[in-house]
C-alpha positions as CSV (number, residue, x, y, z in Angstrom):
1,M,0.0,0.0,0.0
2,K,2.9,2.4,0.8
3,R,4.4,1.7,-2.6
4,R,1.1,2.6,-4.4
5,K,0.9,5.9,-2.4
6,W,4.5,6.6,-3.3
7,L,3.9,6.0,-7.0
8,A,0.7,8.1,-6.8
9,A,2.7,11.0,-5.4
10,L,5.2,10.7,-8.2
11,W,2.5,10.6,-10.8
12,A,0.8,13.6,-9.2
13,A,3.9,15.6,-9.9
14,L,3.3,15.0,-13.6
15,L,0.1,16.9,-13.4
16,L,1.8,19.9,-11.9
17,L,4.5,20.3,-14.6
18,T,3.6,23.4,-16.3
19,G,6.0,25.9,-17.6
20,C,7.8,27.2,-20.7
21,A,7.1,25.6,-24.1
22,P,7.8,26.8,-27.6
23,G,4.6,28.8,-28.3
24,P,1.8,28.3,-25.8
25,A,-1.3,26.5,-27.1
26,T,-4.6,28.4,-27.2
27,E,-8.1,27.1,-27.3
28,A,-9.1,25.7,-30.7
29,E,-11.7,23.6,-32.3
30,A,-10.7,20.0,-32.1
31,P,-12.2,16.8,-33.7
32,P,-14.4,15.4,-32.4
33,P,-16.4,18.5,-31.3
34,A,-16.5,19.1,-27.6
35,T,-19.4,17.4,-25.8
36,S,-18.8,19.4,-22.7
37,A,-17.6,23.0,-22.2
38,P,-16.0,24.8,-19.3
39,V,-17.7,27.7,-17.6
40,G,-15.8,30.7,-18.9
41,T,-12.6,30.4,-20.9
42,Q,-8.9,29.9,-20.1
43,T,-5.7,30.0,-22.0
44,L,-4.0,26.6,-22.4
45,A,-0.4,26.6,-21.3
46,G,1.5,23.6,-22.6
47,V,3.5,21.5,-20.2
48,D,7.3,21.6,-20.6
49,F,8.1,18.5,-22.6
50,S,11.6,17.8,-21.2
51,A,10.4,18.1,-17.7
52,F,7.4,15.8,-18.4
53,L,9.7,13.2,-20.1
54,K,12.2,13.3,-17.3
55,E,9.6,12.9,-14.5
56,A,7.8,10.0,-16.3
57,N,11.1,8.2,-16.7
58,A,12.1,8.9,-13.1
59,V,9.0,7.1,-11.9
60,R,9.7,4.0,-13.9
61,R,13.4,4.0,-13.1
62,A,12.7,4.2,-9.4
63,V,10.5,1.2,-9.6
64,L,13.1,-0.8,-11.5
65,E,16.0,0.1,-9.2
66,D,14.3,0.5,-5.8
67,G,10.9,-1.3,-6.1
68,P,9.8,-4.1,-3.8
69,D,11.1,-7.7,-4.0
70,L,9.0,-9.9,-6.3
71,D,8.8,-13.1,-4.2
72,L,6.7,-15.8,-5.8
73,S,7.4,-18.4,-3.2
74,P,3.9,-18.2,-1.5
75,W,2.4,-19.6,-4.7
76,T,5.1,-21.9,-6.1
77,A,5.4,-24.8,-3.6
78,D,6.3,-28.3,-4.9
79,F,3.4,-30.5,-5.9
80,R,4.9,-33.9,-6.5
81,D,1.9,-35.6,-4.9
82,Q,0.1,-34.8,-8.2
83,N,2.6,-36.4,-10.5
84,D,0.4,-39.5,-11.2
85,T,-3.0,-37.7,-11.5
86,F,-3.6,-38.4,-15.2
87,T,-2.9,-41.6,-17.2
88,P,-1.3,-41.2,-20.7
89,E,-4.7,-41.9,-22.3
90,E,-6.4,-39.2,-20.2
91,M,-3.7,-36.7,-21.1
92,D,-4.1,-37.5,-24.8
93,R,-7.9,-36.7,-24.5
94,L,-7.3,-33.5,-22.6
95,T,-4.8,-32.0,-25.0
96,A,-6.3,-32.8,-28.4
97,P,-9.6,-31.5,-29.9
98,P,-12.1,-34.4,-29.8
99,E,-12.8,-36.0,-33.2
100,A,-16.1,-37.3,-31.9
101,L,-18.0,-36.9,-28.6
102,P,-20.0,-39.5,-26.7
103,P,-23.7,-38.9,-26.3
104,L,-24.0,-36.3,-23.6
105,S,-25.4,-37.5,-20.3
106,R,-25.7,-36.0,-16.9
107,A,-23.0,-38.3,-15.7
108,G,-20.7,-37.1,-18.5
109,V,-21.3,-33.4,-17.6
110,E,-20.6,-34.1,-13.9
111,E,-17.4,-35.9,-14.9
112,D,-16.3,-32.9,-16.9
113,V,-16.8,-30.7,-13.9
114,E,-14.6,-32.9,-11.8
115,T,-12.0,-33.0,-14.7
116,L,-12.0,-29.3,-15.0
117,F,-11.3,-28.6,-11.4
118,T,-8.6,-31.3,-11.3
119,L,-7.1,-29.7,-14.4
120,L,-7.0,-26.4,-12.6
121,R,-5.6,-27.8,-9.4
122,T,-2.7,-29.7,-11.1
123,T,-1.9,-27.5,-14.1
124,Y,-3.1,-23.9,-13.9
125,G,-0.3,-21.4,-13.1
126,A,-2.4,-19.1,-10.9
127,Y,-4.4,-21.8,-9.0
128,T,-2.7,-21.1,-5.6
129,Y,-2.4,-17.3,-6.4
130,F,-6.2,-17.1,-6.6
131,G,-6.8,-19.0,-3.4
132,G,-6.1,-22.7,-4.1
133,D,-8.4,-25.4,-2.7
134,E,-10.0,-23.0,-0.2
135,V,-11.5,-21.0,-3.1
136,F,-11.9,-23.6,-5.9
137,L,-13.4,-26.5,-4.0
138,P,-16.4,-24.5,-2.8
139,L,-16.8,-23.2,-6.3
140,K,-16.9,-26.8,-7.6
141,D,-19.6,-27.6,-5.1
142,A,-21.6,-24.5,-6.2
143,V,-21.3,-25.6,-9.8
144,R,-22.6,-29.1,-9.0
145,S,-25.5,-27.6,-7.1
146,D,-26.5,-25.3,-9.9
147,L,-26.4,-28.2,-12.4
148,E,-28.6,-30.4,-10.3
149,G,-31.4,-27.9,-10.9
150,E,-31.1,-28.2,-14.7
151,R,-33.5,-30.7,-16.3
152,Y,-31.6,-30.9,-19.6
153,L,-27.9,-30.3,-20.0
154,L,-25.9,-29.2,-23.0
155,S,-22.3,-28.1,-23.2
156,R,-23.4,-24.5,-23.4
157,D,-25.3,-24.9,-20.1
158,L,-22.1,-26.2,-18.5
159,E,-20.1,-23.3,-19.9
160,K,-22.7,-20.8,-18.6
161,V,-22.7,-22.2,-15.0
162,L,-18.9,-22.5,-14.9
163,V,-18.4,-19.0,-16.1
164,R,-20.9,-17.6,-13.5
165,H,-18.9,-19.1,-10.7
166,L,-15.3,-18.8,-12.0
167,A,-15.3,-15.4,-13.7
168,P,-15.4,-13.4,-10.5
169,V,-12.3,-15.2,-9.2
170,L,-10.2,-15.5,-12.3
171,V,-8.9,-12.0,-13.0
172,D,-6.8,-13.4,-15.8
173,G,-6.6,-11.8,-19.2
174,H,-5.8,-15.1,-20.9
175,F,-8.2,-17.5,-19.3
176,T,-10.9,-18.6,-21.8
177,L,-13.7,-21.2,-21.2
178,G,-15.6,-22.2,-24.3
179,S,-16.5,-19.0,-26.0
180,T,-16.1,-16.8,-22.9
181,A,-13.1,-14.9,-21.9
182,M,-12.9,-14.4,-18.2
183,R,-11.7,-10.8,-18.7
184,D,-15.0,-9.8,-20.2
185,G,-16.5,-9.4,-16.7
186,H,-13.7,-7.3,-15.1
187,A,-11.9,-5.5,-17.9
188,Q,-11.2,-1.8,-17.3
189,Y,-11.5,0.4,-20.3
190,M,-10.4,4.0,-21.0
191,Y,-13.2,6.6,-20.8
192,Y,-12.6,10.2,-21.6
193,V,-14.4,13.5,-22.3
194,P,-13.6,14.4,-25.9
195,G,-12.7,17.9,-27.0
196,L,-12.4,19.4,-23.5
197,Y,-8.8,20.5,-22.7
198,F,-7.5,22.6,-19.8
199,S,-4.4,23.6,-18.0
200,D,-5.7,24.5,-14.5
201,T,-6.3,21.3,-12.5
202,E,-6.9,23.0,-9.2
203,G,-9.9,21.6,-7.3
204,L,-10.3,18.7,-9.7
205,D,-10.1,15.1,-8.5
206,P,-6.7,13.8,-9.9
207,A,-8.3,10.3,-10.3
208,Y,-10.1,11.8,-13.4
209,V,-7.5,14.2,-14.7
210,K,-4.9,13.0,-17.1
211,P,-2.2,14.5,-19.3
212,T,-3.0,14.4,-23.0
213,I,-2.0,16.0,-26.3
214,G,-4.1,18.9,-27.3
215,P,-5.2,19.9,-30.8
216,D,-2.0,21.8,-31.6
217,G,0.3,19.2,-30.0
218,A,0.9,20.7,-26.6
219,I,0.7,18.6,-23.5
220,V,-2.3,19.7,-21.6
221,H,-5.0,18.0,-19.5
222,W,-8.4,16.5,-20.0
223,F,-10.7,14.1,-18.2
224,A,-9.9,10.4,-18.6
225,A,-10.2,7.4,-16.3
226,L,-10.5,3.6,-16.1
227,S,-13.9,2.0,-15.8
228,H,-15.6,-1.2,-16.6
229,D,-18.7,0.3,-18.1
230,G,-18.6,4.0,-17.2
231,T,-21.4,3.9,-14.7
232,D,-19.1,4.8,-11.8
233,L,-17.7,7.9,-13.4
234,P,-18.8,11.4,-12.1
235,E,-21.2,13.5,-14.1
236,R,-19.5,16.7,-12.9
237,Q,-16.1,18.0,-11.8
238,G,-15.9,21.6,-10.6
239,D,-17.4,23.8,-13.3
240,Y,-17.3,21.0,-15.9
241,E,-20.2,18.8,-17.0
242,L,-18.8,15.5,-18.1
243,D,-20.1,13.4,-21.0
244,W,-17.9,10.3,-20.9
245,V,-17.0,8.3,-24.1
246,R,-15.4,4.9,-24.1
247,A,-12.1,4.8,-26.1
248,G,-12.0,2.6,-29.2
249,E,-9.4,0.1,-30.4
250,T,-7.3,0.3,-33.5
251,P,-8.6,-1.8,-36.4
252,W,-6.2,-4.1,-38.3
253,D,-6.7,-6.0,-41.5
254,G,-4.6,-9.0,-40.4
255,L,-2.1,-8.7,-43.2
256,D,1.2,-6.9,-42.4
257,V,2.6,-7.9,-39.0
258,F,5.5,-5.5,-39.1
259,T,6.2,-2.4,-41.2
260,E,8.6,0.5,-41.3
261,T,7.2,3.8,-42.6
262,E,7.4,7.6,-41.9
263,A,5.0,10.2,-40.7
264,E,6.1,13.8,-41.4
265,G,9.7,12.6,-41.6
266,I,9.6,10.7,-38.3
267,P,10.3,6.9,-38.5
268,V,7.4,4.8,-37.5
269,L,7.7,1.1,-36.6
270,T,4.4,-0.7,-36.5
271,S,4.1,-4.1,-34.9
272,R,0.7,-5.6,-35.1
273,Q,1.4,-9.3,-34.3
274,M,4.3,-11.3,-33.1
275,Y,3.7,-14.5,-35.0
276,A,3.2,-15.5,-38.6
277,R,-0.1,-17.1,-39.7
278,K,0.3,-20.3,-41.7
279,G,0.3,-19.8,-45.4
280,R,1.5,-16.2,-45.2
281,P,5.2,-16.2,-46.0
282,P,5.4,-12.4,-46.1
283,Q,4.6,-12.3,-42.4
284,E,7.5,-14.6,-41.6
285,E,9.8,-12.3,-43.6
286,Q,8.4,-9.3,-41.8
287,L,9.1,-10.8,-38.4
288,E,12.7,-11.7,-39.4
289,R,13.2,-8.1,-40.4
290,F,11.6,-7.0,-37.1
291,A,14.0,-9.1,-35.1
292,S,17.1,-7.9,-37.0
293,C,16.5,-4.2,-37.5
294,G,16.8,-2.9,-33.9
295,G,20.4,-1.7,-34.5
296,D,19.2,0.4,-37.5
297,Y,17.4,2.7,-35.1
298,A,20.1,2.9,-32.4
299,D,21.3,6.3,-33.8
300,E,17.8,7.7,-34.4
301,S,17.1,10.6,-32.2
302,L,13.3,10.2,-32.5
303,F,11.0,7.5,-33.7
304,L,7.5,6.1,-33.0
305,F,6.8,2.5,-32.1
306,D,3.2,1.5,-32.7
307,L,2.0,-1.4,-30.7
308,R,-1.7,-0.8,-31.0
309,A,-3.8,-3.9,-31.8
310,N,-0.8,-6.1,-31.1
311,G,-2.4,-9.1,-29.4
312,G,0.9,-11.0,-29.0
313,G,2.6,-14.1,-30.2
314,S,6.2,-14.9,-29.3
315,D,8.5,-12.6,-27.2
316,I,11.6,-13.6,-29.2
317,W,11.0,-11.0,-31.9
318,I,10.9,-8.0,-29.6
319,M,13.8,-9.5,-27.5
320,D,16.1,-9.5,-30.5
321,W,14.9,-6.1,-31.7
322,F,15.4,-4.5,-28.3
323,E,18.9,-5.8,-27.8
324,G,19.9,-4.6,-31.3
325,W,18.5,-1.1,-30.5
326,A,19.6,-0.7,-26.9
327,G,22.9,-2.6,-27.1
328,Q,21.8,-4.8,-24.2
329,P,19.1,-7.3,-23.5
330,A,15.8,-5.9,-22.1
331,A,15.8,-6.3,-18.3
332,P,12.6,-4.9,-16.7
333,R,11.9,-5.6,-13.1
334,R,10.0,-8.9,-13.3
335,A,9.6,-12.3,-11.9
336,F,8.1,-15.5,-13.4
337,A,7.8,-19.1,-12.7
338,H,6.9,-22.1,-14.8
339,R,4.8,-25.0,-13.3
340,V,6.2,-28.3,-14.5
341,S,3.2,-30.5,-14.4
342,Q,2.3,-33.7,-16.1
343,L,0.4,-31.8,-18.8
344,S,2.8,-29.0,-19.3
345,N,5.5,-31.6,-19.8
346,R,3.3,-33.4,-22.3
347,L,2.7,-30.3,-24.3
348,M,6.1,-28.6,-24.0
349,P,8.8,-31.2,-23.0
350,E,11.7,-28.9,-23.9
351,G,10.7,-26.2,-21.5
352,Y,9.1,-28.5,-18.9
353,P,11.5,-31.5,-18.5
354,A,10.2,-34.8,-17.1
355,D,12.8,-34.8,-14.2
356,R,11.3,-31.6,-12.9
357,I,7.6,-32.6,-12.9
358,G,6.0,-31.6,-9.6
359,T,8.2,-28.5,-9.2
360,W,8.3,-24.9,-10.3
361,Q,11.1,-23.5,-12.4
362,T,11.5,-20.0,-11.1
363,A,13.6,-17.2,-12.7
364,D,15.6,-14.8,-10.6
365,L,16.2,-12.0,-13.1
366,E,18.4,-9.0,-12.7
367,S,16.7,-5.7,-13.7
368,R,18.8,-3.1,-15.6
369,W,17.9,0.3,-17.0
370,A,18.7,0.9,-20.7
371,Q,19.6,4.4,-21.7
372,T,19.8,5.1,-25.4
373,D,20.2,8.1,-27.6
374,S,16.6,7.9,-28.8
375,V,13.4,9.6,-27.8
376,V,10.7,6.9,-28.4
377,L,7.0,7.5,-28.4
378,V,5.2,4.1,-28.0
379,L,1.5,3.9,-29.0
380,T,-0.8,1.5,-27.1
381,D,-4.4,0.6,-26.8
382,K,-6.7,-2.1,-25.4
383,G,-5.7,-4.4,-28.2
384,T,-2.1,-4.4,-26.9
385,A,-1.8,-7.7,-25.0
386,S,0.4,-10.7,-24.2
387,S,3.7,-10.4,-26.1
388,G,2.5,-6.9,-27.2
389,E,2.6,-6.1,-23.5
390,T,6.1,-7.7,-23.2
391,A,7.2,-5.0,-25.6
392,V,5.6,-2.4,-23.3
393,K,7.5,-3.9,-20.3
394,F,10.8,-3.7,-22.2
395,F,10.2,0.0,-23.1
396,R,9.2,0.8,-19.5
397,A,12.8,-0.2,-18.6
398,A,14.4,2.2,-21.1
399,G,15.1,5.9,-20.8
400,D,13.4,8.7,-22.8
401,V,10.3,6.7,-23.6
402,L,6.7,8.0,-23.4
403,F,3.6,6.0,-23.9
404,I,0.7,7.5,-25.9
405,G,-2.8,6.3,-26.4
406,G,-4.9,4.1,-24.1
407,P,-4.2,1.4,-21.5
408,T,-3.1,-2.0,-22.6
409,L,-5.4,-5.1,-22.2
410,G,-3.7,-6.4,-19.1
411,C,-3.0,-10.0,-20.2
412,S,0.3,-11.1,-18.6
413,L,-0.4,-12.8,-15.3
414,T,-0.2,-16.4,-16.7
415,P,2.4,-17.1,-19.5
416,N,2.7,-20.3,-21.5
417,N,-0.9,-20.7,-22.3
418,C,-2.3,-24.0,-23.7
419,N,-5.6,-25.4,-24.9
420,F,-7.3,-28.3,-23.1
421,Y,-10.5,-30.1,-23.9
422,L,-13.1,-31.6,-21.5
423,P,-13.7,-35.2,-22.6
424,N,-17.5,-35.4,-22.7
425,T,-18.7,-32.0,-23.7
426,G,-15.6,-31.0,-25.8
427,L,-15.5,-27.7,-24.0
428,R,-12.3,-25.9,-24.7
429,V,-10.3,-24.5,-21.7
430,Y,-7.4,-22.1,-22.4
431,F,-5.1,-21.0,-19.6
432,G,-1.5,-20.4,-18.6
433,T,0.8,-22.8,-16.9
434,G,3.1,-20.1,-15.4
435,L,2.9,-17.1,-13.2
436,S,4.4,-13.7,-14.0
437,F,4.7,-10.2,-12.5
438,C,6.3,-7.0,-13.6
439,E,7.4,-4.1,-11.3
440,S,5.1,-5.2,-8.5
441,L,3.0,-8.2,-7.3
442,E,-0.1,-6.3,-8.2
443,N,-2.3,-8.1,-10.7
444,I,-2.9,-5.7,-13.5
445,D,-4.8,-8.1,-15.8
446,G,-7.9,-6.4,-17.1
447,A,-6.5,-2.9,-16.4
448,G,-3.2,-3.1,-18.2
449,F,-0.3,-0.7,-18.3
450,L,-1.3,2.9,-18.3
451,P,-0.1,5.5,-20.9
452,D,1.8,8.7,-19.9
453,L,-0.4,10.7,-22.3
454,W,-4.0,9.6,-22.5
455,V,-5.2,9.9,-26.1
456,E,-8.1,8.4,-28.0
457,P,-6.2,5.4,-29.6
458,A,-7.5,6.1,-33.1
459,D,-5.8,9.6,-32.8
460,A,-2.6,8.4,-31.2
461,L,-0.4,8.4,-34.3
462,D,-1.6,11.9,-35.4
463,A,-1.3,13.2,-31.8
464,A,2.2,11.9,-31.5
465,V,3.2,13.7,-34.7
466,R,1.5,16.9,-33.5
467,L,3.5,16.6,-30.3
468,C,6.8,16.2,-32.1
469,Q,6.0,19.3,-34.3
470,Y,4.8,21.4,-31.4
471,Y,8.0,20.8,-29.3
472,N,10.4,20.7,-32.3
473,L,11.5,17.2,-31.3
474,K,12.7,16.2,-34.8
């Protein structure tokens, strides 16, 4: 709790950084039109860019160098007593999509309930983190009780009942049951009041006031916040009436996974996906170029890195790119552990060796700040997830970086995700076999990493260019 108050105080300093800027911004019409208007008028004074950049980086560097220990031992005890839970035949059925299903019966549905909770207890990376047997066994009893009241049972009925009981517990951005992502019930989205910019934040609740990029490119302020559905947001702050709008996500056509372009003479690297789809050789070539081109940007004084809509894939591409750019491997403050279970060994024997089944492989990683000669503006939105968020973690451990756009998805608690299939209903269960944290032991799944400059994601690229032009960064 002390750490969160300390970070809050540091971030509050960002809201107070007003001062000299090359040409103060003035009020102007901005797309979309303002849906709220202040009482009276004010002159907008842009925040000093160098001071803002310095303070944002000081916050992250303090976490990296002086943050709390990331001790995973409370959730990673040995579990060798589970080593003979499944037979080889049962593991085959659990790890392959069923070619044919038996006629569905009540006994079959009940067996799948037992199988699912056994699967979680023996294989799920966050089982103990979310409470272990004390939490999940009562949930199993509650599911059974609900199913007893159903006269007819289908696989979708089982999915509905399971989701009703598991979703409130599983704050896990990856976990998917059937067609339902657990994050749907607890995801936190960016809401903002469009077109309403101001410099004076006195008397306003800082929980709803965020730095942004104004119509002319100056760093000013507006109202923005995280909320699940917007119903908990205030209708008024001071003299302002607030008409909140939920931020959108960046569309992507699914074609190019990595491109290098320019915007007003500023290099723009765009990474939309960190794996190549089968049958699309250009994507493989693009990823190879991605991994190898980091050194080409080591001498760039300024560039944009667009991670919007990047739902992930493999970390190896950004790992290679970052080392080429920074001259050292990325080393954010993080901790992760891999649960070597029967099933994780069956699916990934290279990473989960048989002689380690029943134990956790934990990584004790050294964090290290990367200072380069580049100013990097990283664009993010709610579509930035998994390996896309790995890139965010890497850039958060580098100097002279600012994040522009919206919060990321929050999809990093459980790495090494796998598909499993319940034998009677065929219900697909997708979850991670590891446990991972970055910067603190706070679970940010659903909320994500927050930007430094809160901008409607669809406008993030244009806003970043406006910022560069306003402050003569190029």
